[in-house]
PAFI-583249 format. One line per field, with one value per residue (C-alpha): residue number from 1; residue in one letter; y, x, z. Coordinates in steps of 0.1 Angstrom, whole numbers, plus 5000, padded with zeros to 4 digits. Example, Ala and Ser with C-alpha at 12.3 -4.5 7.8 and 13.67 -1.06 7.14 Angstrom:
BEGIN
n c(1, 2)
res c(A, S)
Y c(4955, 4989)
X c(5123, 5137)
Z c(5078, 5071)
***
This chain:
BEGIN
n c(1, 2, 3, 4, 5, 6, 7, 8, 9, 10, 11, 12, 13, 14, 15, 16, 17, 18, 19, 20, 21, 22, 23, 24, 25, 26, 27, 28, 29, 30, 31, 32, 33, 34, 35, 36, 37, 38, 39, 40, 41, 42, 43, 44, 45, 46, 47, 48, 49, 50, 51, 52, 53, 54, 55, 56, 57, 58, 59, 60, 61, 62, 63, 64, 65, 66, 67, 68, 69, 70, 71, 72, 73, 74, 75, 76, 77, 78, 79, 80, 81, 82, 83, 84, 85, 86, 87, 88, 89, 90, 91, 92, 93, 94, 95, 96, 97, 98, 99, 100, 101, 102, 103, 104, 105, 106, 107, 108, 109, 110, 111, 112, 113, 114, 115, 116, 117, 118, 119, 120, 121, 122, 123, 124, 125, 126, 127, 128, 129, 130, 131, 132, 133, 134, 135, 136, 137, 138, 139, 140, 141, 142, 143, 144, 145, 146, 147, 148, 149, 150, 151, 152, 153, 154, 155, 156, 157, 158, 159, 160, 161, 162, 163, 164, 165, 166, 167, 168, 169, 170, 171, 172, 173, 174, 175, 176, 177, 178, 179, 180, 181, 182, 183, 184, 185, 186, 187, 188, 189, 190, 191, 192, 193, 194, 195, 196, 197, 198, 199, 200, 201, 202, 203, 204, 205, 206, 207, 208, 209, 210, 211, 212, 213, 214, 215, 216, 217, 218, 219, 220, 221, 222, 223, 224, 225, 226, 227, 228, 229, 230, 231, 232, 233, 234, 235, 236, 237, 238, 239, 240, 241, 242, 243, 244, 245, 246, 247, 248, 249, 250, 251, 252, 253, 254, 255, 256, 257, 258, 259, 260, 261, 262, 263, 264, 265, 266, 267, 268, 269, 270, 271, 272, 273, 274, 275, 276, 277, 278, 279, 280, 281, 282, 283, 284, 285, 286, 287, 288, 289, 290, 291, 292, 293, 294, 295, 296, 297, 298, 299, 300, 301, 302, 303, 304, 305, 306, 307, 308, 309, 310, 311, 312, 313, 314, 315, 316, 317, 318, 319, 320, 321, 322, 323, 324, 325, 326, 327, 328, 329, 330, 331, 332, 333, 334, 335, 336, 337, 338, 339, 340, 341, 342, 343, 344, 345, 346, 347, 348, 349, 350, 351, 352, 353, 354, 355)
res c(X, X, X, X, X, X, X, X, X, X, X, X, X, X, X, X, X, X, X, X, X, X, X, X, X, X, X, X, X, X, X, X, X, X, X, X, X, X, X, X, X, X, X, X, X, X, X, X, X, X, X, X, X, X, X, X, X, X, X, X, X, X, X, X, X, X, X, X, X, X, X, X, X, X, X, X, X, X, X, X, X, X, X, X, X, X, X, X, X, X, X, X, X, X, X, X, X, X, X, X, X, X, X, X, X, X, X, X, X, X, X, X, X, X, X, X, X, X, X, X, X, X, X, X, X, X, X, X, X, X, X, X, X, X, X, X, X, X, X, X, X, X, X, X, X, X, X, X, X, X, X, X, X, X, X, X, X, X, X, X, X, X, X, X, X, X, X, X, X, X, X, X, X, X, X, X, X, X, X, X, X, X, X, X, X, X, X, X, X, X, X, X, X, X, X, X, X, X, X, X, X, X, X, X, X, X, X, X, X, X, X, X, X, X, X, X, X, X, X, X, X, X, X, X, X, X, X, X, X, X, X, X, X, X, X, X, X, X, X, X, X, X, X, X, X, X, X, X, X, X, X, X, X, X, X, X, X, X, X, X, X, X, X, X, X, X, X, X, X, X, X, X, X, X, X, X, X, X, X, X, X, X, X, X, X, X, X, X, X, X, X, X, X, X, X, X, X, X, X, X, X, X, X, X, X, X, X, X, X, X, X, X, X, X, X, X, X, X, X, X, X, X, X, X, X, X, X, X, X, X, X, X, X, X, X, X, X, X, X, X, X, X, X, X, X, X, X, X, X, X, X, X, X, X, X)
Y c(4999, 5024, 5029, 5040, 5064, 5081, 5084, 5101, 5123, 5139, 5150, 5161, 5126, 5113, 5139, 5133, 5096, 5102, 5112, 5078, 5054, 5021, 4993, 4994, 5030, 5028, 5002, 5021, 5054, 5034, 5018, 5050, 5072, 5046, 5044, 5081, 5082, 5053, 5075, 5104, 5127, 5151, 5169, 5155, 5194, 5202, 5207, 5179, 5155, 5164, 5161, 5127, 5115, 5127, 5104, 5075, 5075, 5072, 5047, 5025, 5013, 5004, 4990, 4953, 4938, 4918, 4951, 4968, 4934, 4933, 4970, 4963, 4935, 4953, 4983, 4965, 4958, 4989, 5016, 5041, 5034, 5063, 5073, 5086, 5049, 5030, 5048, 5043, 5007, 5002, 5013, 4991, 4959, 4933, 4912, 4942, 4962, 4929, 4932, 4965, 4965, 4934, 4948, 4981, 5005, 5036, 5037, 5062, 5060, 5085, 5065, 5031, 5048, 5062, 5026, 5012, 5041, 5038, 5002, 4968, 4946, 4924, 4954, 4962, 4926, 4930, 4965, 4949, 4923, 4947, 4949, 4988, 4993, 5026, 5036, 5059, 5032, 5008, 5032, 5035, 4996, 4991, 5010, 4981, 4961, 4928, 4909, 4893, 4927, 4932, 4895, 4899, 4932, 4918, 4888, 4911, 4913, 4941, 4964, 4993, 4995, 5022, 5012, 5034, 5014, 4981, 4996, 5003, 4969, 4955, 4975, 4961, 4925, 4901, 4863, 4859, 4836, 4838, 4876, 4874, 4851, 4874, 4904, 4884, 4870, 4905, 4913, 4939, 4939, 4961, 4941, 4963, 4954, 4917, 4919, 4939, 4912, 4885, 4885, 4886, 4856, 4819, 4797, 4787, 4823, 4832, 4806, 4822, 4856, 4842, 4826, 4853, 4885, 4893, 4897, 4894, 4868, 4871, 4910, 4903, 4878, 4902, 4929, 4906, 4896, 4932, 4942, 4912, 4925, 4919, 4901, 4926, 4964, 4966, 5004, 5010, 4986, 5001, 5034, 5024, 5003, 5035, 5057, 5033, 5029, 5068, 5075, 5050, 5064, 5030, 5042, 5039, 5038, 5000, 4990, 5008, 4991, 4960, 4965, 4974, 4942, 4921, 4933, 4953, 4984, 5001, 5000, 5015, 5043, 5049, 5051, 5075, 5098, 5098, 5104, 5131, 5147, 5147, 5131, 5093, 5103, 5130, 5104, 5081, 5109, 5118, 5082, 5068, 5100, 5126, 5103, 5089, 5125, 5128, 5093, 5099, 5133, 5110, 5086, 5114, 5132, 5099, 5091, 5061, 5055, 5061, 5022, 5015, 5038, 5016, 4988, 5012, 5022, 4989, 4975, 5007, 5004, 4967, 4975, 5001, 4982, 5009, 5007, 4992, 5011, 5048, 5070, 5087, 5119, 5105, 5090, 5122, 5138, 5112, 5115, 5150, 5148, 5122, 5141, 5178, 5179, 5176, 5156, 5189, 5204, 5174, 5170, 5209, 5201, 5168, 5191, 5219, 5194, 5178, 5214)
X c(4998, 5030, 5030, 4994, 4998, 5029, 5009, 4978, 5002, 5013, 5047, 5062, 5063, 5079, 5108, 5114, 5114, 5141, 5165, 5164, 5190, 5176, 5167, 5130, 5125, 5141, 5117, 5089, 5098, 5102, 5068, 5051, 5064, 5056, 5020, 5019, 5030, 5006, 4975, 4987, 4983, 5010, 5016, 5048, 5058, 5054, 5086, 5073, 5070, 5106, 5120, 5102, 5118, 5152, 5145, 5133, 5167, 5187, 5166, 5163, 5200, 5195, 5162, 5159, 5156, 5125, 5106, 5118, 5107, 5073, 5066, 5077, 5056, 5024, 5033, 5047, 5015, 4996, 4989, 4982, 5014, 5035, 5059, 5086, 5084, 5086, 5115, 5135, 5126, 5136, 5172, 5172, 5193, 5180, 5161, 5139, 5141, 5134, 5097, 5089, 5114, 5096, 5059, 5054, 5038, 5045, 5079, 5086, 5111, 5135, 5133, 5144, 5171, 5185, 5182, 5202, 5230, 5235, 5224, 5240, 5238, 5212, 5188, 5196, 5186, 5152, 5146, 5156, 5129, 5101, 5073, 5075, 5112, 5111, 5137, 5155, 5156, 5169, 5199, 5209, 5204, 5226, 5256, 5257, 5290, 5270, 5261, 5235, 5217, 5220, 5208, 5177, 5170, 5173, 5152, 5126, 5098, 5080, 5112, 5113, 5151, 5161, 5181, 5210, 5209, 5210, 5241, 5257, 5252, 5266, 5298, 5306, 5301, 5326, 5330, 5298, 5278, 5248, 5247, 5254, 5224, 5202, 5210, 5206, 5174, 5161, 5128, 5134, 5170, 5182, 5202, 5229, 5237, 5235, 5258, 5284, 5284, 5291, 5327, 5325, 5301, 5304, 5300, 5265, 5254, 5268, 5245, 5216, 5225, 5226, 5193, 5173, 5190, 5194, 5230, 5258, 5279, 5307, 5310, 5314, 5338, 5359, 5357, 5371, 5399, 5408, 5407, 5430, 5465, 5490, 5523, 5545, 5542, 5513, 5516, 5512, 5485, 5466, 5470, 5455, 5428, 5417, 5421, 5397, 5372, 5370, 5366, 5338, 5321, 5325, 5353, 5329, 5329, 5318, 5348, 5374, 5361, 5362, 5397, 5406, 5389, 5407, 5440, 5444, 5457, 5477, 5447, 5426, 5449, 5453, 5415, 5411, 5438, 5418, 5384, 5396, 5419, 5450, 5483, 5486, 5515, 5490, 5462, 5486, 5496, 5458, 5449, 5476, 5492, 5464, 5442, 5406, 5392, 5405, 5395, 5361, 5363, 5375, 5344, 5320, 5336, 5331, 5297, 5308, 5281, 5288, 5278, 5307, 5332, 5346, 5352, 5376, 5391, 5401, 5413, 5434, 5448, 5456, 5475, 5496, 5499, 5480, 5457, 5423, 5403, 5387, 5392, 5361, 5374, 5380, 5347, 5329, 5348, 5341, 5303, 5302, 5316, 5288, 5261, 5269, 5291, 5277, 5300, 5313, 5322, 5342, 5359, 5368, 5384, 5402, 5417, 5427, 5446, 5462, 5476)
Z c(4999, 5002, 4965, 4965, 4994, 4975, 4943, 4962, 4980, 4946, 4933, 4967, 4984, 4954, 4956, 4992, 4984, 4956, 4984, 5002, 4986, 4998, 4977, 4989, 4985, 4949, 4939, 4955, 4937, 4903, 4904, 4918, 4890, 4863, 4877, 4876, 4839, 4829, 4843, 4820, 4848, 4840, 4806, 4789, 4786, 4820, 4843, 4868, 4839, 4828, 4864, 4870, 4834, 4848, 4881, 4860, 4840, 4870, 4886, 4856, 4861, 4898, 4901, 4899, 4865, 4876, 4883, 4850, 4832, 4848, 4836, 4800, 4798, 4811, 4785, 4752, 4737, 4749, 4722, 4748, 4768, 4780, 4752, 4778, 4797, 4764, 4751, 4783, 4783, 4747, 4757, 4788, 4790, 4766, 4787, 4793, 4761, 4740, 4752, 4740, 4708, 4695, 4704, 4709, 4684, 4707, 4694, 4667, 4639, 4655, 4690, 4670, 4651, 4684, 4699, 4667, 4672, 4709, 4721, 4716, 4685, 4702, 4702, 4667, 4656, 4674, 4656, 4622, 4626, 4632, 4607, 4605, 4595, 4573, 4548, 4573, 4600, 4574, 4565, 4601, 4606, 4576, 4595, 4620, 4622, 4630, 4599, 4616, 4620, 4581, 4573, 4595, 4580, 4544, 4550, 4567, 4537, 4554, 4557, 4533, 4521, 4497, 4466, 4480, 4514, 4492, 4472, 4504, 4519, 4486, 4491, 4524, 4518, 4528, 4526, 4545, 4521, 4542, 4540, 4502, 4499, 4520, 4497, 4463, 4476, 4485, 4464, 4442, 4443, 4414, 4386, 4383, 4420, 4414, 4384, 4405, 4428, 4403, 4410, 4449, 4455, 4458, 4427, 4438, 4440, 4406, 4394, 4413, 4397, 4360, 4366, 4384, 4368, 4331, 4333, 4305, 4320, 4293, 4300, 4336, 4331, 4308, 4337, 4361, 4340, 4332, 4371, 4381, 4391, 4363, 4371, 4353, 4346, 4372, 4378, 4340, 4336, 4365, 4351, 4319, 4335, 4355, 4326, 4306, 4332, 4340, 4302, 4303, 4334, 4352, 4378, 4404, 4443, 4440, 4417, 4441, 4471, 4455, 4445, 4480, 4495, 4468, 4481, 4448, 4469, 4440, 4419, 4448, 4450, 4417, 4412, 4441, 4426, 4393, 4410, 4433, 4406, 4431, 4427, 4440, 4465, 4478, 4482, 4502, 4523, 4530, 4536, 4559, 4574, 4580, 4598, 4599, 4592, 4558, 4549, 4559, 4538, 4506, 4512, 4514, 4484, 4462, 4477, 4499, 4524, 4562, 4566, 4543, 4558, 4586, 4558, 4541, 4571, 4584, 4550, 4545, 4582, 4578, 4546, 4562, 4597, 4614, 4645, 4633, 4661, 4659, 4692, 4703, 4690, 4656, 4653, 4662, 4635, 4610, 4621, 4615, 4580, 4569, 4588, 4576, 4545, 4510, 4486, 4467, 4502, 4512, 4478, 4483, 4515, 4502, 4474, 4494, 4520, 4489, 4480)
***
């Protein structure tokens, strides 16, 4: 009965209870505020509501898990559940969050994007399986470093995925055959993406591409042979190949990334130099000496998606035997590039830095 008495007494007893750090008081306070939110007795814009949200955020890490699970279970399928509570529970540990992430219709697109960008990969997997995944949410999910998240997204028939996001996923494919299959069997996959994957996937999937997409296998095989590293005169051959591709408009970000992933680093660097219109030695200086920020600028200038950036970063770092992890400061600077700069602005910064 302590909970009821606290609620009936209004906000002041809750604030007094917040000063008590005992386990029982925390539990009582958590349940009391949750009940108050459920009854929608406070306007979300009120100062009292804001103060109680702040208290709940502190409590959610210290109140027993079973209390939070009980609340999440009770609210998960309620269309009138308090948004503030649902949003907090969605960011809780996975045992709690799973209940609302899987079921709640109260969560907004932005709520889910925030979960994807700040919570664990287990949270991301649950979001990827929801029936209401929008194109913006798909784009955020495609930035995950967990292939299982991407695979769940691709196999979610209800998810809306823009062609640009599918293209970004294709650019970051590795040797994960399950992920390759999930992309190739995605309904509505553009033919040009399937054709681009022909040289990267397992033989069984090559056959699938031929069977389900109208592609010219002879032309694809010729392109693969042309891009193979020549044993002699490699630099000259790379220059000729890059010039030919650039002339035909085929020196794409996809080609450059495939070259990088296949270990053809000289071809990758030559292609970057041509696309950026700067000298090859300047490209190498920017990539390996100037740090992640300039690599992010290069990717942004060439239209390489944020979700593919870490693939480029790690492959270039492995080649140069440099650290594979970004510091928090580097990550913030790289995120700023992708979220604030247009491609032409990024290109101007790259060219200015190259002198």
